[in-house]
BATITOR-60385 format. One record per residue: residue in three letters; x, z, y of N, C-alpha, C, O, CB in turn. Coordinates in pm, whole numbers, padded with zeros to 5 digits, always signed. Atoms other than C-alpha are relative to their C-alpha. Glycine has a CB too. Layout:
REM residues N
AlaXZYXZYXZYXZYXZY/...
END
This chain:
REM residues 154
Met-00073+00115+00002-09195+17421-02619-00061-00126+00146-00156-00197+00114-00025-00059-00175/Asn-00019+00042-00154-09195+17239-02215-00030-00113-00049-00033-00123-00172+00140+00016+00093/Ala-00012+00095+00053-09253+16884-02209+00043-00087+00004-00003-00200+00019-00045-00020-00014/Asp-00103+00079+00003-08976+16767-02226+00017+00031-00160+00013-00054-00249+00124+00036+00111/Gln-00003-00045+00181-08939+16969-02582-00058-00092-00079-00012-00156-00174-00085+00138-00046/Glu+00136+00060+00065-09243+16818-02676-00017-00181+00007-00074-00204-00099-00139+00076+00095/Arg-00088+00099-00053-09155+16421-02555+00163-00012-00076+00236-00109-00054+00010+00040+00159/Ala-00164+00002+00125-08797+16492-02824-00071-00012-00093-00059-00100-00179+00124+00145-00032/Phe+00046+00032+00174-09019+16556-03087-00080-00080-00060-00066-00112-00179-00052+00091-00060/Val+00013+00154+00004-09241+16264-03045+00053-00103-00028-00001-00188-00098-00014-00035+00070/Arg-00063+00092+00004-08986+16056-03017+00128-00047-00125+00199-00145-00146+00033+00015+00117/Phe-00087-00095+00075-08799+16264-03289-00089-00081-00185-00056-00162-00272-00040+00231+00067/Val+00153+00170+00068-09160+16100-03513+00010-00073-00021+00035-00126-00129-00102-00079+00049/Lys-00024+00230+00012-09146+15748-03418+00084-00035-00138+00058-00094-00243+00150-00099+00176/Gly-00089+00067+00111-08861+15711-03614+00015+00020-00142+00041-00057-00235+00111+00015+00030/Thr-00066-00080+00134-08810+15972-03879-00088-00021-00112-00052-00027-00230+00015+00168+00017/Glu+00122-00033+00089-09184+15969-04018+00002-00141-00075-00020-00118-00194-00158+00040+00090/Pro+00005+00136+00083-09179+15628-04166+00148+00002-00108+00148-00041-00224+00004-00155+00129/Lys-00144-00043+00128-08795+15719-04348-00034+00119-00097-00004+00142-00214+00163+00067+00089/Leu+00007-00095+00101-08931+16018-04428-00100-00042-00102-00091-00019-00222-00032+00132+00054/Ser+00118+00012+00060-09223+15915-04544-00010-00067-00180-00069-00038-00284-00071-00091+00107/Tyr-00002+00150+00147-09114+15580-04814+00041+00101-00057-00035+00153-00139+00117-00173-00017/Ala-00053-00093+00096-08845+15854-04934-00099+00070-00084-00107+00028-00199+00079+00096+00066/Leu+00042-00047+00084-09073+16081-05065-00102-00050-00107-00114-00012-00223-00022+00079+00051/Ala+00077+00107+00103-09334+15815-05196+00044-00063-00132+00015-00103-00244-00022-00113+00069/Ala-00144+00097+00202-09041+15679-05423+00018+00118-00005-00102+00109+00019+00213-00135-00003/Ala+00019-00101+00048-09006+16044-05486-00094+00044-00091-00055+00081-00202-00002+00049+00071/Tyr+00127-00111+00023-09350+16202-05570-00094-00063-00032-00189-00016-00095-00050+00088+00112/Gly+00127-00003-00009-09556+15914-05521-00080-00012+00084-00057+00086+00155-00027+00065-00029/Pro+00072+00072-00142-09801+15770-05245-00087+00109-00002-00187+00056+00046-00085-00173-00001/Glu+00148-00089-00017-10067+16081-05252+00102+00163+00045+00081+00238+00140-00132+00012-00208/Ile-00026-00177+00011-09832+16433-05324+00123-00082+00139+00160-00014+00234+00086+00116-00221/Gly-00135+00007-00093-09524+16181-05111-00026+00035+00176+00042+00084+00265+00064-00176-00017/Ser+00100+00019-00132-09793+16138-04815-00041+00196+00080-00014+00228+00195-00195-00101-00086/Glu+00010-00206+00040-09884+16595-04838+00190+00006+00037+00214+00037+00154-00064+00073-00270/Ala-00131-00046-00035-09494+16632-04816+00073-00021+00136+00142+00049+00211+00076-00052-00089/Thr-00011+00006-00165-09464+16455-04517-00044+00066+00072+00038+00141+00126-00035-00085+00056/Ser+00043-00046-00051-09651+16576-04363+00039+00138+00071+00086+00154+00184-00068-00018-00056/Glu-00049-00171+00014-09595+16978-04403+00165-00031+00041+00233+00059+00090-00024+00088-00204/Ala-00154+00049-00063-09230+16784-04322+00035+00082+00080+00103+00184+00088+00015-00131+00076/Leu-00033+00016-00118-09278+16723-04010-00063+00135+00081-00028+00176+00192-00049-00140+00043/Val+00061-00123-00101-09506+17036-03920+00059+00096-00048-00010+00186+00000-00157+00037+00006/Tyr-00118-00044-00032-09228+17242-04013+00119-00034+00086+00182+00055+00143+00031+00007-00082/Ala-00016+00048-00183-09070+17072-03736+00006+00036+00096+00084+00084+00179-00060-00051+00058/Trp+00042-00021-00161-09245+17089-03500-00042+00163-00045-00146+00181+00017-00158-00126+00080/Glu-00029-00096+00008-09230+17465-03625+00104+00014+00063+00107+00058+00178-00005+00031-00095/His-00184-00086-00004-08845+17530-03622+00037-00106+00116+00159-00099+00115+00146-00017-00194/Trp-00048+00081-00078-08799+17237-03318+00128+00061+00019+00218+00003-00042-00078-00026+00112/Pro-00168+00008-00054-08464+17408-03168+00097-00003-00115+00203-00065-00105+00050+00140+00095/Lys-00064+00022+00076-08335+17446-03464+00043-00162-00065+00146-00229-00074-00051+00080-00063/Ile-00026+00148+00106-08425+17119-03674+00087-00079+00192+00208-00064+00207-00248-00124-00101/Arg-00118+00063-00063-08291+16915-03324+00099+00003+00033+00150-00100+00075+00001-00023+00057/Ala-00117+00001+00017-07986+17068-03314+00083-00067-00094+00200-00104-00097+00015+00092-00005/Met-00111+00040+00184-07908+16955-03683+00056-00129+00000-00026-00214+00033-00107-00014-00175/Asp-00074+00127-00013-07662+16654-03696-00083-00087-00157-00024-00191-00185+00209+00036-00007/Asn+00062+00085+00103-07887+16505-04017-00169+00105+00006-00206+00181-00083+00115+00000-00184/Pro+00149-00075+00040-08261+16664-03956-00106-00086-00015-00218-00055+00023-00055+00101+00106/Ala+00096+00151+00101-08439+16325-04123+00073+00120-00167+00002+00195-00234+00123-00288+00030/Gly-00009-00046+00138-08241+16473-04445-00029+00161-00022-00099+00212-00110+00144-00036-00049/Tyr+00080-00197+00055-08288+16886-04432-00146-00050+00007-00211+00022-00069+00026+00190+00155/Leu+00112-00017+00037-08641+16743-04393-00095-00033-00159-00181+00021-00229-00034-00055+00096/Tyr-00022+00080+00147-08641+16518-04694+00000+00120-00147-00048+00108-00259+00185-00092+00011/Arg-00029-00076+00119-08514+16856-04879-00159+00080+00077-00227+00116-00019+00193+00097-00024/Val+00125-00118-00039-08842+17076-04682-00056-00083-00062-00043-00045-00178-00065+00055+00155/Gly+00107+00064+00040-09070+16820-04783+00030-00011-00175-00059-00044-00253-00014-00146+00089/Gln+00017-00025+00160-08875+16877-05172-00083+00044-00059-00157+00029-00157+00067+00062-00051/Ser+00082-00154+00024-08993+17182-05111-00109-00030-00030-00140-00054-00147-00020+00104+00114/Lys+00120+00011-00003-09294+17136-05049-00123-00020-00061-00230+00041-00059+00003-00041+00040/Ser+00037+00091+00109-09399+16890-05295-00013+00060-00164-00043+00003-00269+00111-00110+00006/Arg-00017-00081+00124-09360+17169-05551-00148+00046-00064-00196+00046-00177+00092+00133+00039/Arg+00148-00091-00074-09699+17343-05415-00114-00117-00099-00226-00076-00126-00024-00019+00258/Phe+00160+00070-00031-09936+17036-05523-00002-00059-00151+00106-00037-00208-00016-00150+00154/Phe-00018+00049+00164-09977+16886-05886+00086-00121+00015+00110-00206+00101-00155-00046-00088/Arg-00100+00135-00049-09750+16664-05967-00061-00123-00113-00060-00099-00234+00214+00038-00032/Pro+00054+00042+00161-09920+16359-06183+00086-00063-00029+00188-00104+00025-00128-00079-00035/Arg-00096+00060+00112-09794+16227-06435-00011-00154-00034-00003-00201-00148-00028+00076-00135/Val-00053+00130-00044-09773+15866-06298-00025-00043+00135-00111-00101+00201-00047-00097-00080/Ala-00047+00018-00176-09672+15843-05979-00020-00215+00023-00055-00279+00122+00255+00079+00027/Phe+00048+00174+00007-09713+15421-06061-00007-00040+00018+00066-00123+00072-00044-00072-00009/Pro+00056+00070+00100-09967+15323-06185+00009-00149-00063+00041-00239+00015-00098+00016+00030/Ala-00003+00158+00056-09970+14995-06389-00117-00110+00110-00198-00074+00195-00072+00006-00201/Pro+00138+00084-00090-10205+14724-06216-00088-00007-00105-00060+00051-00210+00025-00173+00069/Val+00075-00059+00047-10476+14711-06357-00083-00194-00021-00114-00262+00076-00060+00152+00097/Ala-00005+00111+00096-10568+14371-06590-00044-00128+00134-00119-00092+00225-00132+00028-00159/Gly+00084+00051-00040-10651+14077-06418-00042-00012+00179-00124-00077+00243-00076+00054-00080/Asp-00033-00026-00184-10575+14170-06030+00126-00116+00002+00196-00147-00094+00076+00213+00061/Glu-00071+00086-00051-10373+13924-05869+00095+00110+00089+00054+00191+00172-00089-00116+00074/Phe-00070-00099-00051-10014+14103-05787+00150-00054-00005+00199-00101-00108-00028+00132-00075/Gly-00188+00028-00084-09620+14030-05608+00038+00033-00084+00131-00047-00094+00084+00076+00136/Phe-00138-00059+00052-09430+14217-05874-00053+00002-00179-00164+00032-00221+00046+00192+00087/Glu-00021-00094+00156-09344+14271-06285-00093+00076-00010-00108+00181+00051+00126+00097-00024/Pro+00105-00139-00009-09641+14415-06400+00036+00102-00145-00042+00161-00220-00203-00062-00008/Lys-00053-00132+00083-09385+14640-06631+00114+00088+00093+00207+00166+00075+00081-00056-00159/Leu-00108-00108-00132-09232+14772-06297+00009+00119+00059+00105+00182+00102+00001-00033+00112/Pro+00056-00122-00012-09446+15046-06231+00044+00129-00078+00076+00240-00036-00121-00023-00025/Thr-00045-00089+00079-09372+15185-06593+00107-00029+00013+00155+00079+00049-00039+00014-00115/Ala-00192-00021+00036-08979+15097-06619+00004+00124+00173+00095+00204+00151+00155-00250+00024/Leu-00052-00028-00117-08961+15268-06243-00017+00120-00024+00082+00193-00015-00048-00052+00120/Glu+00056-00209+00125-09183+15661-06437+00150-00012-00050+00243+00066-00029-00181-00001-00221/Ser-00132-00101+00105-08903+15640-06660+00177+00010+00095+00275+00037+00026+00040-00130-00208/Leu-00108-00082+00012-08596+15704-06407-00018+00078+00005-00122+00135-00025+00078+00002+00047/Thr+00011-00123-00072-08453+15979-06255-00059+00017+00101-00080-00093+00152+00089+00042+00028/Lys+00055+00039-00083-08628+16082-05979+00080-00052+00167+00022-00097+00265-00087+00100-00008/Asn-00063+00022-00066-08304+16041-05770+00027-00169+00019+00047-00257+00102+00082+00083-00032/Gln+00011+00172+00014-08307+15734-05944-00096-00045+00126-00121-00027+00245-00085-00056-00169/Arg+00162-00002-00159-08606+15600-05804-00072-00027+00085-00172-00096+00105-00027+00031+00070/Val+00021-00020-00083-08565+15725-05530+00139-00137+00086+00143-00240+00152-00012+00163+00000/Ala-00198+00129-00055-08191+15503-05417-00090-00119+00010-00146-00172+00106+00191-00049-00179/Val+00009+00137+00111-08286+15225-05626-00112-00072+00109-00095-00175+00175-00078+00038-00209/Val+00146+00016-00116-08643+15213-05404+00059+00013+00144+00103-00097+00177-00136+00146-00017/Leu-00104+00068-00020-08464+15242-05150+00063-00075+00118+00029-00107+00232-00012-00062-00072/Val-00095+00146-00051-08155+15002-05091-00035-00092-00058+00052-00178-00045+00150-00010-00019/His+00004+00132+00042-08335+14717-05298-00164+00001+00040-00211-00113+00040+00057-00033-00173/Ala+00163+00006-00025-08718+14774-05213-00027-00007+00150-00142-00049+00163-00083+00140-00060/Leu+00010-00082-00150-08716+14864-04827+00167-00045+00052+00197-00013+00167-00033+00220-00021/Gly-00175+00036-00094-08316+14743-04727+00060+00083+00060+00128+00085+00163+00009-00095+00118/Trp-00102-00190-00020-08169+15050-04682+00132-00018-00032+00171-00045-00145-00047+00153-00130/Ser-00085+00012+00075-07856+15040-04658+00065+00119-00072+00003+00224-00054+00071-00064+00062/Glu-00039-00067+00059-07657+15233-04857+00073+00147+00083+00098+00238+00005+00066-00086-00074/Arg-00051-00136-00102-07511+15534-04571-00131+00017+00048-00167+00134+00038+00129-00023+00142/Glu+00101-00009+00040-07828+15485-04515-00094+00124-00064-00115+00231-00006+00019-00078-00056/Ala+00052-00058+00048-08040+15615-04802+00108+00074-00029+00079+00074-00148-00075-00046-00071/Ala-00048-00075-00029-07723+15868-04796-00026+00124+00019-00031+00224-00053+00029-00034+00051/Asp-00003-00044-00152-07768+16001-04456-00175+00125-00107-00185+00238-00155-00041-00195+00192/Leu+00118-00071+00051-08144+16089-04598-00036+00119-00143-00097+00226-00142-00070-00111-00019/Met-00018-00052+00080-08091+16178-04941+00063+00161-00010+00005+00258-00058+00048-00086-00043/Gly-00107-00121-00042-07817+16456-04863+00124-00084-00075+00194+00015-00057-00038+00191-00075/Val-00065-00028+00088-07552+16322-05083+00080-00139+00077+00061-00199+00183-00065+00021-00158/Ser-00143+00110+00051-07253+16061-05146-00049-00139+00116-00169-00136+00143-00008-00070-00239/Arg+00027+00107+00059-07266+15722-05036+00032-00050-00153-00060-00116-00200+00045-00068+00076/Ala-00014+00038+00126-07127+15648-05385-00048+00058-00121-00038+00024-00239+00102-00009-00011/Thr+00125-00052+00110-07374+15890-05536-00084-00112+00056-00014-00213+00048-00080+00186+00014/Val+00094+00105-00014-07638+15651-05427+00075-00174-00031+00038-00291-00041-00060+00025+00166/Arg-00067+00158+00103-07427+15364-05562-00013+00012-00113-00063-00081-00177+00156-00045-00003/Thr+00040-00006+00157-07436+15511-05903-00107+00023-00027-00144+00001-00142+00056+00083-00077/His+00117-00019+00047-07752+15606-05880-00151-00118-00004-00273-00117-00022-00018+00113+00074/Val+00109+00112-00059-07874+15267-05787+00058-00086-00153-00020-00149-00225+00037-00095+00208/Glu-00114+00122+00112-07599+15068-06072-00122+00043-00122-00174-00027-00208+00244+00068-00056/Arg+00059-00108+00206-07796+15340-06373-00128-00044+00058-00175-00141-00002+00020+00258-00053/Ala+00155+00053-00027-08141+15282-06202-00055-00168-00001-00170-00200-00032-00031+00052+00151/Leu-00035+00144+00041-08089+14907-06217+00018-00062-00148-00058-00129-00217+00118-00023+00059/Ala-00057-00022+00121-07918+14902-06502-00107+00045-00137-00089+00021-00256+00104+00110+00034/Arg+00108-00105+00050-08234+15115-06632-00136-00090-00036-00198-00102-00141-00035+00124+00131/Leu+00112+00083+00004-08501+14883-06539+00024-00127-00055-00061-00173-00132-00053-00016+00122/Arg-00032+00101+00097-08299+14563-06655-00041+00019-00190-00102-00066-00254+00165-00009+00027/Ala+00024+00004+00107-08314+14706-07007-00146+00037-00018-00174+00065-00134+00088+00067-00058/Ala+00120-00064+00045-08681+14813-06982-00092-00096+00031-00205-00091-00019-00032+00134+00058/Met+00029+00113-00034-08767+14509-06833+00027-00153-00096-00042-00254-00109+00061+00007+00116/Glu-00001+00110+00134-08602+14285-07120+00064-00091+00110+00016-00204+00111-00176-00064-00094/Val-00006+00085-00081-08399+14140-06805+00136-00091-00073+00133-00076-00195+00009+00068+00150/Gln-00167+00054-00001-08028+13943-06851-00002-00058+00115-00072-00118+00197+00060-00110-00119/Val-00035+00019-00146-07828+13932-06630+00144-00064-00041+00237-00017-00106+00000+00155+00108/Asp-00100+00093+00027-07607+13612-06615+00108+00059+00085+00080+00123+00186-00038-00152+00031/Val-00110-00081-00059-07216+13723-06528+00101-00123+00047+00208-00097+00103+00072+00117-00117/
END
């Protein structure tokens, strides 16, 4: 790899790594998500000419990260419950409620509502349509509201 290709790769990683890391952490928890992100970026380095030419390299690497995560032991609880007595800035039932969602629902709702991504950005990273992300988010919010016993005034 020449110096120009290395600089292009570094720019790519600086722009892609945070998004990829957030999405994989939402899917698999912070520890496995971090490992999967690292392995996906190693894959990108090893296959940079192929990755660089893709229309959606971040979405492809998200899929690579999913594949790489299979070799890790999946923890039973991706979102541990807060310790009693700790001060936290969220509803204590939220970790358990998030854990009850499907992986795609959890990723979609975390990206869109917790991180403020657009449906299009989430769809591009997840490799699905915008309508699919919207469906995942709507279903996730309905399940979260039910699990946390939240009533919505219409």
